N, C-alpha and C positions, 0 to 999 in steps of 0.2 A: 813363232818364236822357237828357237832351236836349242836353247840351253836353260839351265836352272841356276838361280842364285838364291841366297838366303838374305832376307832383310831382317836386321836385328835391332831390337829395342833394348837399350841399357837402362836399368833402373838402379839408383843408389838408395839403399836402405840403411838407416842408422839404428843400431841396437840400443838396449837400455843404458849401456855404459859409454855410448858415443862413438862406437867403432863403425865405420862405413863399410858396407859390403855391396858389391855390384852383383846384380842378377840380370840374366839375359832371357829374352823371349825371342825365339827364332821362328820364321815362317818362310816356306819356299814359294818362289814365284818364277814363272817362265819369262825369259829375257832373250834379247839378241844383243851380243857384244859388238861394239864398234870402237875403232880407234879414235882418240882425241884428235881433232883437226889441228893442223900446224898453227893456224892463227889463234885458236883457243888456247893452245899450249903456251905460246909465247906471251899472249895477253895475261894469262894467269900467272906465269912466272914473274912478270913485272909486279904483280901484287903479292909475291912471296908464296904462291901456291904451286903445286906440282901435280896437275891432273894426269892420270895415267890410263883411264878407261872410261868408256861411256856404255851404260847398260840401258837398253830400251825396253820398257814394259808396254805391252800392247793395250792395256786397260788401266786407266787412271785409278780405278777402284782398287787395284793391286798395291798402290803406294799410299801409306798412311803416315808419312812424315818421318820415317825412320832415318837415323843419321849414320847408320853403319850397314854395310853390305858385305857379304862373303861370296866370293866367286872363285871357283876352282881352288879352294883352300886358302886363299889370300884374303885378308880382312882390309876393307877400304872404308874411308870416311866419305860421306856424300857432301861434295862441295857445292853443287848447284843442281837444281831441277829445272827442266824446261818442259812446259806443257805445250804440246803441238797445237797450232791453231786449228788445223783440220784433223779430223779423226779423234781417237780416244787415247793416243799414246802419250807416254811421259818418258823423258830421257833423264837419267841420273849421271852426272859427271862425278867421277870418283877419284880419290887420291889414296894411294897405298898407305896404310897405317904403319907407323914405326913402333916397335915394341918398346914399352917403358919398363926397363929392368931395375930402375932405381926406387920404385915405390909408387 
């Protein structure tokens, strides 16, 4: 694995007066970045998704179900995981997150 990504867990806590606040727990993992295949891209687009990157983790133990990844400063949502039949690798198919400036 030749690069580093952050896997992020988002937790929403509600205070005593009902205000929600997100907290994040980040951890670094070693990854190899790959392009999304043409077929996977077009199949996903038909379902309304826009995959933009695949990250490969060499060890399944490095992935604990996180739904957010950060790679080279860009935040992504995990769309799909693929557990390789042979070996111990897991692939994360990611979609770039769009900032929500309205609340």
